[in-house]
PAZAPA-4460 file (N, C-alpha, C; in steps of 0.05 Angstrom, whole numbers, plus 32768, in hexadecimal, padded with zeros to 4 digits):
% residues 86
    n_x    n_y    n_z   ca_x   ca_y   ca_z    c_x    c_y    c_z   seq   type   mol
   7E0D   7F44   823A   7E18   7F5D   8233   7E37   7F62   8232     1      M     A
   7E44   7F52   8246   7E5F   7F50   8249   7E6B   7F43   822E     2      R     A
   7E5D   7F2F   8225   7E68   7F21   820D   7E68   7F35   81F6     3      R     A
   7E52   7F43   81F3   7E51   7F58   81D9   7E66   7F6B   81DB     4      S     A
   7E6A   7F77   81F3   7E7F   7F87   81F8   7E9E   7F7B   81EC     5      N     A
   7E9E   7F63   81F8   7EB8   7F57   81F3   7EBB   7F51   81D4     6      L     A
   7EA6   7F4A   81C9   7EA7   7F48   81AA   7EAB   7F60   819B     7      L     A
   7E9C   7F73   81A5   7EA6   7F92   819A   7EC0   7F9B   819C     8      L     A
   7ECB   7F97   81B2   7EE8   7F9B   81B8   7EF8   7F8D   81A6     9      A     A
   7EF3   7F74   81A3   7F06   7F61   8190   7F04   7F6A   8174    10      A     A
   7EEC   7F71   816C   7EEB   7F7D   8151   7EF8   7F94   814E    11      A     A
   7EF4   7FA2   815F   7F06   7FC0   815C   7F24   7FBA   8159    12      A     A
   7F2F   7FA9   816A   7F4C   7FA1   816A   7F4F   7F94   814E    13      L     A
   7F40   7F84   8143   7F46   7F78   8128   7F46   7F8D   8113    14      L     A
   7F37   7F9F   8114   7F38   7FB6   80FF   7F4F   7FC7   80FF    15      V     A
   7F5A   7FCB   811A   7F72   7FDB   811D   7F8B   7FCB   8114    16      V     A
   7F8A   7FB1   811B   7FA2   7FA0   8115   7FA7   7F98   80F8    17      A     A
   7F90   7F97   80EA   7F93   7F8E   80CC   7FA1   7FA7   80BA    18      V     A
   7FB9   7F9E   80B0   7FC5   7FB3   80A2   7FB8   7FBB   8088    19      P     A
   7FB8   7FD2   8080   7FAC   7FDD   8067   7FC1   7FD5   804D    20      A     A
   7FB4   7FD1   8038   7FC7   7FCB   801F   7FD3   7FE5   8016    21      S     A
   7FC7   7FFA   8014   7FD2   8013   800D   7FD5   8022   8028    22      A     A
   7FF0   8024   802E   7FF7   8030   8049   7FFC   804E   8046    23      K     A
   7FEF   805D   805C   7FF7   8077   805C   8016   8080   805C    24      P     A
   8025   806C   8069   8040   8072   806B   804E   806C   8050    25      A     A
   8041   805A   8041   804D   805A   8023   8048   8073   8015    26      F     A
   8034   8082   8019   8031   809D   800C   8043   80B2   8015    27      L     A
   8047   80AF   802D   8057   80C4   803C   8075   80BE   8032    28      K     A
   8080   80A6   8032   8098   80A0   802A   809E   80AB   800E    29      K     A
   808B   80A3   7FFC   808B   80AD   7FDF   808F   80CD   7FDE    30      A     A
   8081   80D9   7FEF   807E   80F7   7FED   809A   80FF   7FF8    31      K     A
   80A8   80EF   800D   80C0   80FA   8018   80D9   80F0   8007    32      E     A
   80D3   80DD   7FF4   80E8   80D4   7FDF   80E5   80E7   7FC4    33      D     A
   80D0   80F8   7FC6   80CE   810A   7FAE   80C1   8100   7F9A    34      G     A
   80AE   80EC   7F9A   80A2   80DD   7F89   8085   80EC   7F86    35      I     A
   8082   80FE   7F77   8069   8111   7F76   8053   8101   7F69    36      T     A
   8058   80EF   7F58   8044   80E1   7F4A   8032   80D1   7F5A    37      Q     A
   803C   80C9   7F71   8029   80B8   7F89   8021   80CD   7F99    38      I     A
   8006   80D0   7F99   7FF4   80E5   7FA5   7FDF   80D7   7FB9    39      T     A
   7FD3   80BF   7FB0   7FBF   80AF   7FBF   7FC1   8095   7FBB    40      T     A
   7FB3   8086   7FC7   7FB1   8066   7FC3   7FAE   805F   7FA7    41      C     A
   7F9E   806E   7F96   7F9A   8069   7F7B   7FAF   806C   7F6B    42      M     A
   7FC6   8075   7F75   7FDD   8078   7F66   7FE9   805E   7F5A    43      S     A
   7FE1   8048   7F6D   7FEB   802B   7F69   7FD7   8017   7F67    44      C     A
   7FBC   8023   7F72   7FA8   800E   7F71   7F92   8017   7F5F    45      H     A
   7F83   8005   7F55   7F6D   8008   7F43   7F55   8003   7F52    46      A     A
   7F44   8014   7F5F   7F2E   800B   7F70   7F36   800B   7F8C    47      G     A
   7F23   7FFD   7F9B   7F2A   7FFB   7FB8   7F45   7FED   7FBB    48      K     A
   7F53   7FFC   7FCE   7F73   7FF0   7FD1   7F71   7FD3   7FDD    49      P     A
   7F7B   7FC2   7FCE   7F7F   7FA3   7FD5   7F9B   7F9C   7FC8    50      S     A
   7FA6   7F84   7FCC   7FBA   7F7C   7FBE   7FB4   7F70   7FA4    51      K     A
   7F9C   7F6C   7F9B   7F94   7F65   7F82   7F88   7F7A   7F70    52      T     A
   7F81   7F95   7F7E   7F7B   7FAA   7F6A   7F8E   7FC0   7F65    53      S     A
   7FA3   7FB6   7F56   7FB9   7FC6   7F4D   7FB8   7FD0   7F33    54      L     A
   7FBE   7FE9   7F2E   7FC5   7FF8   7F14   7FDE   7FF0   7F09    55      N     A
   7FEA   7FF9   7EF2   8001   7FF0   7EE9   801A   7FF9   7EFE    56      D     A
   801A   8010   7F08   802C   8014   7F1A   802D   8001   7F32    57      T     A
   8015   7FF9   7F40   8016   7FE6   7F55   801E   7FCE   7F4B    58      G     A
   8017   7FC1   7F37   8022   7FAC   7F2A   8041   7FAC   7F26    59      K     A
   804D   7FC3   7F1C   8066   7FC3   7F1A   8075   7FC2   7F36    60      W     A
   806A   7FCF   7F47   8073   7FCD   7F62   8076   7FB1   7F6F    61      L     A
   8063   7F9E   7F6A   8062   7F85   7F75   8076   7F74   7F65    62      V     A
   8075   7F7A   7F4B   808B   7F6B   7F3A   80A9   7F6E   7F42    63      K     A
   80B0   7F8B   7F4A   80C9   7F8F   7F57   80CD   7F87   7F72    64      E     A
   80B8   7F87   7F82   80BA   7F7A   7F9D   80C4   7F5C   7F9A    65      M     A
   80B5   7F50   7F87   80BC   7F31   7F84   80D6   7F2D   7F77    66      K     A
   80DD   7F3E   7F68   80FA   7F3C   7F58   8111   7F43   7F70    67      E     A
   810A   7F54   7F83   811E   7F5B   7F96   811B   7F4B   7FAF    68      K     A
   8107   7F3B   7FAF   8101   7F28   7FC8   80FE   7F38   7FE1    69      K     A
   80EF   7F4E   7FDF   80EB   7F5F   7FF3   80D0   7F57   8000    70      A     A
   80CD   7F5D   801A   80BA   7F59   8028   80A0   7F68   8020    71      K     A
   80A5   7F81   801B   8090   7F94   8013   809D   7FA9   7FFE    72      E     A
   8088   7FB7   7FF1   8097   7FCB   7FDE   80A4   7FE2   7FE9    73      V     A
   80B2   7FED   7FDE   80C1   8007   7FE7   80B8   801E   7FD2    74      D     A
   80AD   8034   7FD7   80AA   804A   7FC5   80C0   8051   7FB8    75      P     A
   80D6   8052   7FC1   80EF   805D   7FB5   80F3   804D   7F97    76      I     A
   80EA   803A   7F95   80EB   8029   7F7B   80DE   8038   7F67    77      W     A
   80C7   8047   7F6E   80B7   8055   7F5B   80CA   8068   7F4C    78      L     A
   80E1   8073   7F58   80EF   8087   7F46   80F9   8078   7F2C    79      K     A
   80FE   8063   7F2F   8108   8051   7F13   80F1   804C   7F01    80      E     A
   80DA   8047   7F0E   80C1   8043   7EFF   80B7   805B   7EED    81      Y     A
   80BB   8071   7EFA   80B2   808B   7EEF   80C4   8097   7EDC    82      F     A
   80E0   808F   7EE4   80F5   8099   7ECF   80F3   8089   7EB3    83      A     A
   80E9   806D   7EB5   80E5   805F   7E9E   80CE   8068   7E8A    84      K     A
   80BB   8074   7E98   80A3   807F   7E8B   80A4   8097   7E7F    85      K     A
   80BD   80A7   7E80   80C2   80BF   7E75   80CB   80BA   7E59    86      K     A
***
């Protein structure tokens, strides 16, 4: 019984420790930056959020991240993306 409790606790920690691809903080920052086009994870992801299920917006962000040699995407870059789409 102890072992099963230990395994259950370890599994719960892994679930909490694994970062999500589409982060709520990303959505919050986009909103704070006045980027109204970003409302849900589906604003950048096509389907279940992952690093491979990106729509055009998400693909653009990854391209920018690589060009800028950044560790992660920054929602503020989307101002440029949406300005070009007008």
